[in-house]
N, CA, C and O atoms as a GROMACS GRO file, in nm:
protein
  620
    1UNK      N    1   1.563  14.336  10.296
    1UNK     CA    2   1.526  14.311  10.144
    1UNK      C    3   1.400  14.201  10.174
    1UNK      O    4   1.409  14.118  10.265
    2UNK      N    5   1.312  14.209  10.107
    2UNK     CA    6   1.207  14.145  10.079
    2UNK      C    7   1.211  14.104   9.937
    2UNK      O    8   1.298  14.146   9.861
    3UNK      N    9   1.094  14.003   9.891
    3UNK     CA   10   1.086  13.940   9.732
    3UNK      C   11   1.059  14.092   9.637
    3UNK      O   12   1.097  14.133   9.528
    4UNK      N   13   0.973  14.144   9.745
    4UNK     CA   14   0.894  14.277   9.645
    4UNK      C   15   0.988  14.383   9.616
    4UNK      O   16   0.959  14.477   9.542
    5UNK      N   17   1.111  14.369   9.679
    5UNK     CA   18   1.243  14.483   9.689
    5UNK      C   19   1.296  14.414   9.507
    5UNK      O   20   1.290  14.490   9.411
    6UNK      N   21   1.329  14.309   9.494
    6UNK     CA   22   1.361  14.246   9.422
    6UNK      C   23   1.348  14.342   9.228
    6UNK      O   24   1.443  14.359   9.152
    7UNK      N   25   1.274  14.363   9.214
    7UNK     CA   26   1.200  14.424   9.085
    7UNK      C   27   1.255  14.514   9.080
    7UNK      O   28   1.288  14.541   8.964
    8UNK      N   29   1.306  14.630   9.204
    8UNK     CA   30   1.325  14.749   9.188
    8UNK      C   31   1.464  14.733   9.145
    8UNK      O   32   1.521  14.787   9.051
    9UNK      N   33   1.515  14.635   9.244
    9UNK     CA   34   1.726  14.660   9.236
    9UNK      C   35   1.711  14.595   9.092
    9UNK      O   36   1.783  14.643   9.005
   10UNK      N   37   1.620  14.485   9.054
   10UNK     CA   38   1.681  14.464   8.887
   10UNK      C   39   1.664  14.560   8.844
   10UNK      O   40   1.784  14.565   8.819
   11UNK      N   41   1.615  14.685   8.792
   11UNK     CA   42   1.545  14.780   8.760
   11UNK      C   43   1.694  14.862   8.738
   11UNK      O   44   1.752  14.893   8.634
   12UNK      N   45   1.730  14.886   8.882
   12UNK     CA   46   1.819  14.957   8.940
   12UNK      C   47   1.981  14.929   8.844
   12UNK      O   48   2.058  15.010   8.792
   13UNK      N   49   1.982  14.760   8.854
   13UNK     CA   50   2.094  14.720   8.784
   13UNK      C   51   2.098  14.751   8.606
   13UNK      O   52   2.195  14.786   8.538
   14UNK      N   53   1.965  14.727   8.567
   14UNK     CA   54   1.960  14.767   8.426
   14UNK      C   55   1.963  14.877   8.429
   14UNK      O   56   2.020  14.893   8.321
   15UNK      N   57   1.942  15.018   8.481
   15UNK     CA   58   2.006  15.165   8.451
   15UNK      C   59   2.163  15.149   8.491
   15UNK      O   60   2.242  15.203   8.414
   16UNK      N   61   2.206  15.095   8.580
   16UNK     CA   62   2.364  15.098   8.609
   16UNK      C   63   2.432  15.033   8.456
   16UNK      O   64   2.525  15.100   8.413
   17UNK      N   65   2.401  14.938   8.392
   17UNK     CA   66   2.458  14.883   8.317
   17UNK      C   67   2.426  14.970   8.154
   17UNK      O   68   2.486  14.958   8.048
   18UNK      N   69   2.314  15.052   8.189
   18UNK     CA   70   2.290  15.155   8.079
   18UNK      C   71   2.413  15.255   8.073
   18UNK      O   72   2.495  15.283   7.986
   19UNK      N   73   2.393  15.291   8.183
   19UNK     CA   74   2.480  15.417   8.232
   19UNK      C   75   2.622  15.369   8.246
   19UNK      O   76   2.696  15.426   8.327
   20UNK      N   77   2.659  15.279   8.181
   20UNK     CA   78   2.804  15.212   8.184
   20UNK      C   79   2.795  15.155   8.054
   20UNK      O   80   2.909  15.138   8.011
   21UNK      N   81   2.721  15.124   7.986
   21UNK     CA   82   2.729  15.095   7.850
   21UNK      C   83   2.750  15.254   7.730
   21UNK      O   84   2.789  15.254   7.613
   22UNK      N   85   2.718  15.341   7.797
   22UNK     CA   86   2.676  15.523   7.753
   22UNK      C   87   2.823  15.551   7.765
   22UNK      O   88   2.884  15.596   7.669
   23UNK      N   89   2.896  15.520   7.906
   23UNK     CA   90   3.017  15.588   7.956
   23UNK      C   91   3.130  15.475   7.837
   23UNK      O   92   3.230  15.521   7.782
   24UNK      N   93   3.088  15.336   7.821
   24UNK     CA   94   3.197  15.292   7.728
   24UNK      C   95   3.191  15.315   7.635
   24UNK      O   96   3.297  15.291   7.578
   25UNK      N   97   3.082  15.375   7.542
   25UNK     CA   98   3.080  15.403   7.387
   25UNK      C   99   3.108  15.511   7.387
   25UNK      O  100   3.116  15.542   7.268
   26UNK      N  101   3.140  15.640   7.482
   26UNK     CA  102   3.221  15.781   7.486
   26UNK      C  103   3.298  15.738   7.475
   26UNK      O  104   3.338  15.727   7.359
   27UNK      N  105   3.367  15.686   7.574
   27UNK     CA  106   3.520  15.635   7.566
   27UNK      C  107   3.598  15.567   7.435
   27UNK      O  108   3.710  15.593   7.389
   28UNK      N  109   3.500  15.473   7.394
   28UNK     CA  110   3.587  15.456   7.275
   28UNK      C  111   3.555  15.498   7.146
   28UNK      O  112   3.608  15.442   7.050
   29UNK      N  113   3.432  15.640   7.118
   29UNK     CA  114   3.430  15.731   7.017
   29UNK      C  115   3.520  15.824   7.054
   29UNK      O  116   3.546  15.898   6.959
   30UNK      N  117   3.592  15.858   7.175
   30UNK     CA  118   3.692  15.958   7.193
   30UNK      C  119   3.802  15.899   7.127
   30UNK      O  120   3.861  15.962   7.039
   31UNK      N  121   3.846  15.752   7.167
   31UNK     CA  122   3.981  15.713   7.148
   31UNK      C  123   4.030  15.705   6.992
   31UNK      O  124   4.145  15.721   6.950
   32UNK      N  125   3.910  15.675   6.917
   32UNK     CA  126   3.913  15.656   6.797
   32UNK      C  127   3.956  15.835   6.753
   32UNK      O  128   4.051  15.878   6.688
   33UNK      N  129   3.874  15.886   6.801
   33UNK     CA  130   3.932  16.039   6.736
   33UNK      C  131   4.080  16.112   6.757
   33UNK      O  132   4.136  16.203   6.695
   34UNK      N  133   4.132  16.005   6.913
   34UNK     CA  134   4.224  16.095   6.981
   34UNK      C  135   4.354  16.001   6.860
   34UNK      O  136   4.356  15.885   6.818
   35UNK      N  137   4.462  16.139   6.838
   35UNK     CA  138   4.562  16.106   6.800
   35UNK      C  139   4.686  16.068   6.848
   35UNK      O  140   4.774  16.011   6.783
   36UNK      N  141   4.690  16.107   6.985
   36UNK     CA  142   4.786  16.115   7.098
   36UNK      C  143   4.741  15.943   7.138
   36UNK      O  144   4.626  15.902   7.158
   37UNK      N  145   4.860  15.868   7.141
   37UNK     CA  146   4.883  15.709   7.163
   37UNK      C  147   4.838  15.674   7.304
   37UNK      O  148   4.759  15.581   7.320
   38UNK      N  149   4.898  15.759   7.429
   38UNK     CA  150   4.889  15.726   7.525
   38UNK      C  151   4.747  15.759   7.578
   38UNK      O  152   4.688  15.681   7.653
   39UNK      N  153   4.692  15.877   7.535
   39UNK     CA  154   4.552  15.909   7.553
   39UNK      C  155   4.456  15.834   7.504
   39UNK      O  156   4.353  15.814   7.568
   40UNK      N  157   4.476  15.787   7.391
   40UNK     CA  158   4.389  15.682   7.313
   40UNK      C  159   4.370  15.528   7.424
   40UNK      O  160   4.267  15.481   7.472
   41UNK      N  161   4.508  15.481   7.437
   41UNK     CA  162   4.502  15.397   7.507
   41UNK      C  163   4.464  15.394   7.612
   41UNK      O  164   4.398  15.292   7.630
   42UNK      N  165   4.474  15.474   7.721
   42UNK     CA  166   4.379  15.530   7.865
   42UNK      C  167   4.218  15.520   7.801
   42UNK      O  168   4.138  15.445   7.856
   43UNK      N  169   4.172  15.611   7.667
   43UNK     CA  170   4.046  15.596   7.633
   43UNK      C  171   3.984  15.435   7.614
   43UNK      O  172   3.869  15.402   7.642
   44UNK      N  173   4.072  15.360   7.570
   44UNK     CA  174   4.041  15.251   7.521
   44UNK      C  175   4.016  15.131   7.670
   44UNK      O  176   3.922  15.056   7.698
   45UNK      N  177   4.121  15.156   7.727
   45UNK     CA  178   4.069  15.068   7.889
   45UNK      C  179   3.998  15.123   7.956
   45UNK      O  180   3.973  15.062   8.059
   46UNK      N  181   3.939  15.239   7.943
   46UNK     CA  182   3.830  15.268   8.021
   46UNK      C  183   3.690  15.216   7.924
   46UNK      O  184   3.588  15.167   7.971
   47UNK      N  185   3.708  15.233   7.832
   47UNK     CA  186   3.564  15.156   7.736
   47UNK      C  187   3.578  15.024   7.767
   47UNK      O  188   3.469  14.972   7.787
   48UNK      N  189   3.717  14.910   7.783
   48UNK     CA  190   3.702  14.799   7.822
   48UNK      C  191   3.652  14.762   7.983
   48UNK      O  192   3.574  14.672   8.014
   49UNK      N  193   3.713  14.846   8.065
   49UNK     CA  194   3.623  14.821   8.154
   49UNK      C  195   3.485  14.885   8.227
   49UNK      O  196   3.441  14.849   8.336
   50UNK      N  197   3.434  14.981   8.147
   50UNK     CA  198   3.326  15.005   8.155
   50UNK      C  199   3.198  14.875   8.054
   50UNK      O  200   3.084  14.834   8.073
   51UNK      N  201   3.279  14.857   7.975
   51UNK     CA  202   3.146  14.733   7.878
   51UNK      C  203   3.193  14.605   7.992
   51UNK      O  204   3.099  14.534   8.027
   52UNK      N  205   3.310  14.576   8.041
   52UNK     CA  206   3.301  14.483   8.132
   52UNK      C  207   3.211  14.466   8.244
   52UNK      O  208   3.130  14.377   8.269
   53UNK      N  209   3.252  14.609   8.326
   53UNK     CA  210   3.138  14.658   8.422
   53UNK      C  211   2.974  14.603   8.360
   53UNK      O  212   2.915  14.502   8.396
   54UNK      N  213   2.940  14.679   8.283
   54UNK     CA  214   2.810  14.649   8.208
   54UNK      C  215   2.746  14.526   8.227
   54UNK      O  216   2.632  14.504   8.266
   55UNK      N  217   2.865  14.425   8.182
   55UNK     CA  218   2.824  14.300   8.130
   55UNK      C  219   2.862  14.240   8.295
   55UNK      O  220   2.860  14.117   8.283
   56UNK      N  221   2.877  14.256   8.365
   56UNK     CA  222   2.894  14.215   8.511
   56UNK      C  223   2.770  14.217   8.591
   56UNK      O  224   2.720  14.139   8.672
   57UNK      N  225   2.724  14.373   8.523
   57UNK     CA  226   2.636  14.437   8.606
   57UNK      C  227   2.501  14.354   8.554
   57UNK      O  228   2.407  14.325   8.627
   58UNK      N  229   2.515  14.319   8.400
   58UNK     CA  230   2.373  14.278   8.338
   58UNK      C  231   2.368  14.153   8.416
   58UNK      O  232   2.263  14.128   8.476
   59UNK      N  233   2.483  14.059   8.424
   59UNK     CA  234   2.469  13.933   8.468
   59UNK      C  235   2.400  13.924   8.594
   59UNK      O  236   2.289  13.872   8.612
   60UNK      N  237   2.488  13.987   8.695
   60UNK     CA  238   2.356  13.996   8.864
   60UNK      C  239   2.199  14.041   8.804
   60UNK      O  240   2.096  13.990   8.849
   61UNK      N  241   2.198  14.122   8.719
   61UNK     CA  242   2.087  14.145   8.700
   61UNK      C  243   1.980  14.005   8.652
   61UNK      O  244   1.864  13.975   8.681
   62UNK      N  245   2.080  13.947   8.572
   62UNK     CA  246   1.963  13.793   8.506
   62UNK      C  247   1.979  13.706   8.636
   62UNK      O  248   1.882  13.633   8.658
   63UNK      N  249   2.077  13.698   8.722
   63UNK     CA  250   2.058  13.640   8.820
   63UNK      C  251   1.945  13.681   8.901
   63UNK      O  252   1.881  13.588   8.951
   64UNK      N  253   1.897  13.825   8.930
   64UNK     CA  254   1.833  13.860   9.039
   64UNK      C  255   1.689  13.808   8.959
   64UNK      O  256   1.612  13.735   9.021
   65UNK      N  257   1.658  13.849   8.823
   65UNK     CA  258   1.560  13.795   8.727
   65UNK      C  259   1.503  13.692   8.760
   65UNK      O  260   1.386  13.682   8.798
   66UNK      N  261   1.610  13.580   8.744
   66UNK     CA  262   1.566  13.470   8.727
   66UNK      C  263   1.557  13.411   8.868
   66UNK      O  264   1.534  13.290   8.862
   67UNK      N  265   1.566  13.453   8.980
   67UNK     CA  266   1.578  13.428   9.104
   67UNK      C  267   1.446  13.442   9.174
   67UNK      O  268   1.382  13.362   9.241
   68UNK      N  269   1.426  13.562   9.141
   68UNK     CA  270   1.260  13.629   9.121
   68UNK      C  271   1.196  13.564   9.096
   68UNK      O  272   1.100  13.549   9.171
   69UNK      N  273   1.202  13.506   9.009
   69UNK     CA  274   1.084  13.433   8.895
   69UNK      C  275   1.094  13.289   8.943
   69UNK      O  276   1.015  13.209   8.893
   70UNK      N  277   1.191  13.243   9.043
   70UNK     CA  278   1.192  13.112   9.074
   70UNK      C  279   1.094  13.109   9.228
   70UNK      O  280   1.006  13.029   9.259
   71UNK      N  281   1.139  13.211   9.296
   71UNK     CA  282   1.098  13.209   9.414
   71UNK      C  283   0.965  13.280   9.414
   71UNK      O  284   0.916  13.274   9.527
   72UNK      N  285   0.887  13.349   9.326
   72UNK     CA  286   0.766  13.386   9.330
   72UNK      C  287   0.709  13.280   9.282
   72UNK      O  288   0.586  13.280   9.277
   73UNK      N  289   0.764  13.197   9.248
   73UNK     CA  290   0.644  13.080   9.156
   73UNK      C  291   0.612  13.124   9.038
   73UNK      O  292   0.497  13.084   9.017
   74UNK      N  293   0.657  13.194   8.936
   74UNK     CA  294   0.595  13.241   8.820
   74UNK      C  295   0.678  13.338   8.736
   74UNK      O  296   0.748  13.426   8.787
   75UNK      N  297   0.669  13.321   8.635
   75UNK     CA  298   0.717  13.423   8.500
   75UNK      C  299   0.593  13.560   8.489
   75UNK      O  300   0.633  13.661   8.430
   76UNK      N  301   0.455  13.560   8.541
   76UNK     CA  302   0.399  13.652   8.485
   76UNK      C  303   0.353  13.722   8.585
   76UNK      O  304   0.286  13.697   8.685
   77UNK      N  305   0.428  13.861   8.519
   77UNK     CA  306   0.356  13.976   8.660
   77UNK      C  307   0.244  14.045   8.566
   77UNK      O  308   0.284  14.093   8.461
   78UNK      N  309   0.129  14.051   8.592
   78UNK     CA  310   0.016  14.115   8.549
   78UNK      C  311   0.038  14.241   8.532
   78UNK      O  312   0.090  14.299   8.627
   79UNK      N  313  -0.002  14.336   8.384
   79UNK     CA  314  -0.008  14.444   8.340
   79UNK      C  315  -0.120  14.529   8.386
   79UNK      O  316  -0.226  14.477   8.351
   80UNK      N  317  -0.136  14.628   8.444
   80UNK     CA  318  -0.269  14.714   8.458
   80UNK      C  319  -0.311  14.793   8.406
   80UNK      O  320  -0.421  14.837   8.437
   81UNK      N  321  -0.223  14.854   8.282
   81UNK     CA  322  -0.286  14.969   8.185
   81UNK      C  323  -0.386  14.905   8.083
   81UNK      O  324  -0.379  14.786   8.050
   82UNK      N  325  -0.461  14.973   8.044
   82UNK     CA  326  -0.587  14.956   7.963
   82UNK      C  327  -0.566  15.011   7.833
   82UNK      O  328  -0.444  15.026   7.823
   83UNK      N  329  -0.622  15.048   7.729
   83UNK     CA  330  -0.614  15.089   7.586
   83UNK      C  331  -0.489  15.115   7.518
   83UNK      O  332  -0.399  15.035   7.542
   84UNK      N  333  -0.466  15.206   7.442
   84UNK     CA  334  -0.371  15.213   7.364
   84UNK      C  335  -0.192  15.155   7.444
   84UNK      O  336  -0.095  15.090   7.406
   85UNK      N  337  -0.225  15.216   7.547
   85UNK     CA  338  -0.077  15.211   7.659
   85UNK      C  339  -0.064  15.058   7.680
   85UNK      O  340   0.044  15.015   7.723
   86UNK      N  341  -0.158  14.977   7.656
   86UNK     CA  342  -0.108  14.849   7.665
   86UNK      C  343  -0.090  14.767   7.552
   86UNK      O  344  -0.025  14.663   7.550
   87UNK      N  345  -0.146  14.813   7.463
   87UNK     CA  346  -0.068  14.770   7.309
   87UNK      C  347   0.077  14.788   7.332
   87UNK      O  348   0.155  14.693   7.318
   88UNK      N  349   0.124  14.937   7.375
   88UNK     CA  350   0.278  14.970   7.335
   88UNK      C  351   0.326  14.898   7.450
   88UNK      O  352   0.442  14.875   7.419
   89UNK      N  353   0.305  14.847   7.568
   89UNK     CA  354   0.381  14.777   7.650
   89UNK      C  355   0.386  14.647   7.564
   89UNK      O  356   0.493  14.633   7.504
   90UNK      N  357   0.312  14.570   7.550
   90UNK     CA  358   0.321  14.431   7.503
   90UNK      C  359   0.397  14.454   7.397
   90UNK      O  360   0.484  14.367   7.390
   91UNK      N  361   0.404  14.559   7.282
   91UNK     CA  362   0.480  14.566   7.199
   91UNK      C  363   0.636  14.548   7.247
   91UNK      O  364   0.728  14.473   7.211
   92UNK      N  365   0.622  14.645   7.337
   92UNK     CA  366   0.758  14.706   7.361
   92UNK      C  367   0.863  14.553   7.452
   92UNK      O  368   0.980  14.513   7.447
   93UNK      N  369   0.737  14.512   7.525
   93UNK     CA  370   0.788  14.382   7.613
   93UNK      C  371   0.834  14.274   7.504
   93UNK      O  372   0.934  14.203   7.518
   94UNK      N  373   0.734  14.268   7.372
   94UNK     CA  374   0.809  14.132   7.284
   94UNK      C  375   0.898  14.162   7.224
   94UNK      O  376   0.966  14.065   7.189
   95UNK      N  377   0.934  14.261   7.192
   95UNK     CA  378   1.066  14.299   7.132
   95UNK      C  379   1.173  14.298   7.220
   95UNK      O  380   1.281  14.245   7.194
   96UNK      N  381   1.146  14.353   7.322
   96UNK     CA  382   1.226  14.324   7.481
   96UNK      C  383   1.273  14.164   7.486
   96UNK      O  384   1.380  14.139   7.432
   97UNK      N  385   1.241  14.116   7.513
   97UNK     CA  386   1.175  13.930   7.511
   97UNK      C  387   1.327  13.864   7.391
   97UNK      O  388   1.433  13.803   7.405
   98UNK      N  389   1.241  13.931   7.270
   98UNK     CA  390   1.330  13.880   7.180
   98UNK      C  391   1.489  13.906   7.183
   98UNK      O  392   1.584  13.828   7.190
   99UNK      N  393   1.484  14.012   7.178
   99UNK     CA  394   1.604  14.102   7.218
   99UNK      C  395   1.735  14.070   7.268
   99UNK      O  396   1.850  14.073   7.224
  100UNK      N  397   1.647  14.020   7.438
  100UNK     CA  398   1.743  13.979   7.528
  100UNK      C  399   1.807  13.842   7.507
  100UNK      O  400   1.919  13.808   7.545
  101UNK      N  401   1.682  13.741   7.416
  101UNK     CA  402   1.745  13.618   7.416
  101UNK      C  403   1.850  13.654   7.296
  101UNK      O  404   1.943  13.573   7.293
  102UNK      N  405   1.859  13.743   7.208
  102UNK     CA  406   1.998  13.713   7.117
  102UNK      C  407   2.078  13.793   7.178
  102UNK      O  408   2.181  13.787   7.110
  103UNK      N  409   2.101  13.887   7.290
  103UNK     CA  410   2.170  13.937   7.374
  103UNK      C  411   2.232  13.805   7.453
  103UNK      O  412   2.354  13.811   7.471
  104UNK      N  413   2.181  13.716   7.492
  104UNK     CA  414   2.262  13.613   7.543
  104UNK      C  415   2.369  13.539   7.449
  104UNK      O  416   2.438  13.459   7.513
  105UNK      N  417   2.389  13.544   7.364
  105UNK     CA  418   2.447  13.491   7.267
  105UNK      C  419   2.556  13.605   7.207
  105UNK      O  420   2.672  13.568   7.187
  106UNK      N  421   2.522  13.737   7.180
  106UNK     CA  422   2.556  13.862   7.106
  106UNK      C  423   2.684  13.904   7.201
  106UNK      O  424   2.797  13.897   7.152
  107UNK      N  425   2.668  13.941   7.315
  107UNK     CA  426   2.734  14.008   7.425
  107UNK      C  427   2.873  13.929   7.485
  107UNK      O  428   2.988  13.971   7.489
  108UNK      N  429   2.823  13.814   7.525
  108UNK     CA  430   2.960  13.715   7.529
  108UNK      C  431   3.081  13.712   7.397
  108UNK      O  432   3.202  13.722   7.413
  109UNK      N  433   3.017  13.698   7.284
  109UNK     CA  434   3.064  13.655   7.174
  109UNK      C  435   3.177  13.803   7.153
  109UNK      O  436   3.299  13.800   7.145
  110UNK      N  437   3.109  13.895   7.150
  110UNK     CA  438   3.145  14.044   7.127
  110UNK      C  439   3.258  14.056   7.214
  110UNK      O  440   3.368  14.084   7.166
  111UNK      N  441   3.239  14.034   7.357
  111UNK     CA  442   3.311  14.016   7.466
  111UNK      C  443   3.475  13.945   7.381
  111UNK      O  444   3.578  14.000   7.343
  112UNK      N  445   3.425  13.794   7.379
  112UNK     CA  446   3.527  13.741   7.341
  112UNK      C  447   3.647  13.728   7.232
  112UNK      O  448   3.740  13.649   7.221
  113UNK      N  449   3.598  13.853   7.150
  113UNK     CA  450   3.646  13.897   7.037
  113UNK      C  451   3.755  13.998   7.034
  113UNK      O  452   3.858  14.001   6.966
  114UNK      N  453   3.699  14.098   7.144
  114UNK     CA  454   3.767  14.208   7.178
  114UNK      C  455   3.892  14.108   7.273
  114UNK      O  456   4.011  14.112   7.240
  115UNK      N  457   3.849  14.027   7.384
  115UNK     CA  458   3.964  13.982   7.464
  115UNK      C  459   4.043  13.906   7.402
  115UNK      O  460   4.155  13.888   7.450
  116UNK      N  461   4.012  13.850   7.300
  116UNK     CA  462   4.074  13.775   7.234
  116UNK      C  463   4.231  13.880   7.116
  116UNK      O  464   4.340  13.849   7.067
  117UNK      N  465   4.153  13.994   7.122
  117UNK     CA  466   4.260  14.091   7.039
  117UNK      C  467   4.207  14.140   6.892
  117UNK      O  468   4.225  14.239   6.821
  118UNK      N  469   4.118  13.993   6.884
  118UNK     CA  470   4.059  14.043   6.752
  118UNK      C  471   3.937  14.141   6.713
  118UNK      O  472   3.817  14.123   6.694
  119UNK      N  473   4.046  14.283   6.709
  119UNK     CA  474   3.951  14.410   6.732
  119UNK      C  475   3.840  14.436   6.601
  119UNK      O  476   3.723  14.472   6.600
  120UNK      N  477   3.915  14.406   6.517
  120UNK     CA  478   3.846  14.440   6.385
  120UNK      C  479   3.708  14.354   6.383
  120UNK      O  480   3.601  14.399   6.343
  121UNK      N  481   3.727  14.230   6.431
  121UNK     CA  482   3.591  14.173   6.407
  121UNK      C  483   3.503  14.198   6.523
  121UNK      O  484   3.383  14.175   6.508
  122UNK      N  485   3.557  14.253   6.667
  122UNK     CA  486   3.491  14.329   6.752
  122UNK      C  487   3.399  14.430   6.706
  122UNK      O  488   3.278  14.431   6.728
  123UNK      N  489   3.462  14.510   6.644
  123UNK     CA  490   3.391  14.646   6.591
  123UNK      C  491   3.292  14.577   6.517
  123UNK      O  492   3.180  14.588   6.567
  124UNK      N  493   3.297  14.515   6.420
  124UNK     CA  494   3.189  14.444   6.345
  124UNK      C  495   3.101  14.387   6.438
  124UNK      O  496   2.988  14.434   6.432
  125UNK      N  497   3.121  14.290   6.532
  125UNK     CA  498   3.021  14.241   6.587
  125UNK      C  499   2.931  14.379   6.672
  125UNK      O  500   2.810  14.401   6.674
  126UNK      N  501   3.043  14.453   6.733
  126UNK     CA  502   2.995  14.541   6.831
  126UNK      C  503   2.888  14.632   6.756
  126UNK      O  504   2.821  14.698   6.837
  127UNK      N  505   2.853  14.654   6.621
  127UNK     CA  506   2.787  14.738   6.550
  127UNK      C  507   2.659  14.685   6.556
  127UNK      O  508   2.559  14.757   6.551
  128UNK      N  509   2.656  14.563   6.566
  128UNK     CA  510   2.499  14.495   6.608
  128UNK      C  511   2.502  14.485   6.725
  128UNK      O  512   2.410  14.560   6.758
  129UNK      N  513   2.542  14.446   6.812
  129UNK     CA  514   2.577  14.401   6.979
  129UNK      C  515   2.519  14.561   7.056
  129UNK      O  516   2.417  14.578   7.123
  130UNK      N  517   2.601  14.639   7.026
  130UNK     CA  518   2.573  14.764   7.111
  130UNK      C  519   2.449  14.801   7.175
  130UNK      O  520   2.405  14.792   7.289
  131UNK      N  521   2.381  14.870   6.999
  131UNK     CA  522   2.259  14.898   6.977
  131UNK      C  523   2.154  14.829   7.059
  131UNK      O  524   2.074  14.885   7.133
  132UNK      N  525   2.165  14.684   7.033
  132UNK     CA  526   2.031  14.591   7.067
  132UNK      C  527   2.050  14.559   7.198
  132UNK      O  528   1.946  14.525   7.255
  133UNK      N  529   2.158  14.557   7.271
  133UNK     CA  530   2.221  14.552   7.392
  133UNK      C  531   2.165  14.666   7.485
  133UNK      O  532   2.132  14.640   7.601
  134UNK      N  533   2.155  14.788   7.432
  134UNK     CA  534   2.148  14.911   7.480
  134UNK      C  535   1.968  14.917   7.492
  134UNK      O  536   1.900  14.975   7.576
  135UNK      N  537   1.929  14.846   7.391
  135UNK     CA  538   1.750  14.903   7.396
  135UNK      C  539   1.709  14.790   7.483
  135UNK      O  540   1.597  14.804   7.532
  136UNK      N  541   1.797  14.638   7.529
  136UNK     CA  542   1.756  14.592   7.608
  136UNK      C  543   1.762  14.610   7.705
  136UNK      O  544   1.680  14.556   7.778
  137UNK      N  545   1.842  14.679   7.750
  137UNK     CA  546   1.866  14.764   7.879
  137UNK      C  547   1.807  14.864   7.934
  137UNK      O  548   1.801  14.875   8.056
  138UNK      N  549   1.761  14.940   7.859
  138UNK     CA  550   1.644  15.054   7.849
  138UNK      C  551   1.512  15.038   7.853
  138UNK      O  552   1.436  15.125   7.897
  139UNK      N  553   1.473  14.919   7.806
  139UNK     CA  554   1.326  14.868   7.778
  139UNK      C  555   1.319  14.757   7.908
  139UNK      O  556   1.210  14.720   7.951
  140UNK      N  557   1.427  14.718   7.956
  140UNK     CA  558   1.414  14.614   8.120
  140UNK      C  559   1.382  14.787   8.215
  140UNK      O  560   1.275  14.797   8.274
  141UNK      N  561   1.463  14.883   8.218
  141UNK     CA  562   1.398  14.953   8.304
  141UNK      C  563   1.248  15.028   8.305
  141UNK      O  564   1.177  15.081   8.390
  142UNK      N  565   1.239  15.001   8.167
  142UNK     CA  566   1.060  15.064   8.098
  142UNK      C  567   0.987  14.983   8.149
  142UNK      O  568   0.886  15.006   8.215
  143UNK      N  569   1.043  14.858   8.117
  143UNK     CA  570   0.920  14.735   8.201
  143UNK      C  571   0.923  14.744   8.354
  143UNK      O  572   0.812  14.721   8.402
  144UNK      N  573   0.981  14.761   8.409
  144UNK     CA  574   0.964  14.760   8.584
  144UNK      C  575   0.863  14.899   8.615
  144UNK      O  576   0.778  14.899   8.704
  145UNK      N  577   0.889  15.015   8.527
  145UNK     CA  578   0.801  15.112   8.548
  145UNK      C  579   0.668  15.116   8.511
  145UNK      O  580   0.581  15.184   8.566
  146UNK      N  581   0.643  15.004   8.365
  146UNK     CA  582   0.516  15.004   8.354
  146UNK      C  583   0.411  14.912   8.431
  146UNK      O  584   0.288  14.919   8.441
  147UNK      N  585   0.515  14.812   8.487
  147UNK     CA  586   0.455  14.690   8.552
  147UNK      C  587   0.429  14.770   8.687
  147UNK      O  588   0.314  14.769   8.731
  148UNK      N  589   0.512  14.826   8.743
  148UNK     CA  590   0.517  14.828   8.917
  148UNK      C  591   0.519  15.019   8.961
  148UNK      O  592   0.497  15.055   9.077
  149UNK      N  593   0.542  15.095   8.877
  149UNK     CA  594   0.512  15.195   8.900
  149UNK      C  595   0.399  15.265   8.859
  149UNK      O  596   0.327  15.305   8.950
  150UNK      N  597   0.356  15.297   8.714
  150UNK     CA  598   0.299  15.366   8.628
  150UNK      C  599   0.138  15.300   8.612
  150UNK      O  600   0.028  15.354   8.614
  151UNK      N  601   0.179  15.168   8.597
  151UNK     CA  602   0.005  15.117   8.534
  151UNK      C  603  -0.016  14.951   8.622
  151UNK      O  604  -0.097  14.865   8.588
  152UNK      N  605   0.104  14.938   8.762
  152UNK     CA  606   0.042  14.840   8.844
  152UNK      C  607  -0.109  14.774   8.834
  152UNK      O  608  -0.210  14.842   8.855
  153UNK      N  609  -0.113  14.617   8.795
  153UNK     CA  610  -0.218  14.601   8.832
  153UNK      C  611  -0.311  14.538   8.956
  153UNK      O  612  -0.261  14.451   9.028
  154UNK      N  613  -0.412  14.572   8.972
  154UNK     CA  614  -0.490  14.574   9.134
  154UNK      C  615  -0.444  14.455   9.138
  154UNK      O  616  -0.449  14.369   9.050
  155UNK      N  617  -0.367  14.448   9.316
  155UNK     CA  618  -0.366  14.347   9.406
  155UNK      C  619  -0.466  14.297   9.469
  155UNK      O  620  -0.449  14.204   9.548
   0.00000   0.00000   0.00000
């Protein structure tokens, strides 16, 4: 593996996190409709496993992202697109960055509420945390494709 492989690995980690969050969301929605207590408990267990796994994968992404930026001695990767796509990219990047900073607080707080058994507060926080985290995860993958696959800057 080389330094040039790290952005693709980070995008794969973000994509994996998105899949785990999606599965976790599906499990908790199914659990809320389930009348059988044993099935409901199993679905909640799967929800918890998926969401904690998504959190772990996201943490690995963050380590890889920061590590890559330190190793290449800079945080700026130039964008090669021009015109309207440039504006679209930078608007997406701006919202991604701002919301990613919020996620650094929201996800651990939402997890802590669930792990403490404060399910009502967990649900209230998750109603905000989940869509923001989901957006950040998806746009993280898109940023990779915009920068490295679809519109890379001339090297």
